[in-house]
N, C-alpha and C positions, 0 to 999 in steps of 0.2 A: 709444514709450511716453510720451505727452504728460503724464499725471497721476500719475506713479509717482515714488517717491523715489529718489534716487541710489543708496542701499543696496539697494534691490530690483533696480534696473537692473543693478548690479555682480554681484549674486547670479545673475540670469538670464544675463548675459554669461558669467561663469564656468562655469555649467552647460552652456550651449551649447557652450563651448569644450572642456569635458571630454567631452561626448557626441560631439563631432565627432572628437576623438582616439580614443575608443573604438571608433567606427564604423570608422575609417580602419585601425586595428590589425586589426580583425576581418576587414575586406575583404582586407587584405594577407595575412593568414593564410589565408584561403580561396583566394585566388588562387595562392599558393605550393602548396597542395595540388593545385589543378587542373593547374598547370604541371608539378608532380612526376609526376601521373598521366598526363599527356600523353607524358612523356619515359621513363616506365616506371620511375622511381624511387619508392621508397617515400615516402609523404606524411609518415610518422612521422619519417623522418630530417631533413626540411626543416622541418616544423612544430614548434612548441613542444610539449613532452610534455603530455598532458592531466592534469588533477587526477584522482585516483582518487575514487570516490564512496563515502561513508560515514564511519564514525567514524575520525578519525586514529590512528595506531598508538600514539601517546603518551598517549591518554586511556584510563584504565582502565575496564573495564566494570563496572557497578553489580553488587554481589553480590545475588543473588535468595535470599529466605529460602525454605527448603524447608518445605512444608506437610505436617504429619503427616496421613496418610491413616488414618482409623479404620476400624474394621470396618463401622460403620454407613454411613460415607460411600462405602466401596468397594462395599457392597450396593445403596446408592442409585444410584450410577453404573451398575452392571451392569444394574439394573432399567431405568434410563433408556436405556441402550444398546439393550437387548431391545425396549423400546417403540418407539424411533426405528426399528429394524431391521424391526420388524413392519408399521410404517406404510408403509415403502418399497413401491412397486409398487401400492399400493391406489388405486383410482378416487377422485376428489374426494368423492363422496357417501359411499363407505365411509369414507373418512379422516375426514370429519365425525362419522360414526356412532361410529367408535372414539374419537375425541377426546372426544365427549359422555360415553361410558361411562367414559373415564378420568377425567374431572371428577366424575362422579357416584359410581363405585364404586371407583375406583382403577385403578392401573397393571396389576396382575395380571389383573384382569377384562378390561381394554381389549386386552392382549397375547393373551389367550385368544380373544377375539372376532375379532382381527385374523388371527390364524392360522387360525381356522374359515372366515372369509371367503376367504382366499387358497387354500384347498384346494378 
């Protein structure tokens, strides 16, 4: 590195040496697993235990605020579910027709049309 400062060269050398150590450790761990599998011993007893994935046990889960479901919200969700259920199994052209009716006349009319198409 002819035109670089000594500080940058030092950082690069440090990075390369750390990378080499990490690669050697990984290769050694993999080789231990291969050797263990060849001799029939479990690789878990030879290799270091793997870190579990997910949230550490000592971290508390955030408390979720419960949303109060009003009668209107429950009815809207029920109607939306009926609409989506009515759309299932329709051909793309019929799906587009029902969707257009839903935008023009509302969900109850669209559900009625979708049920009439299915029969």
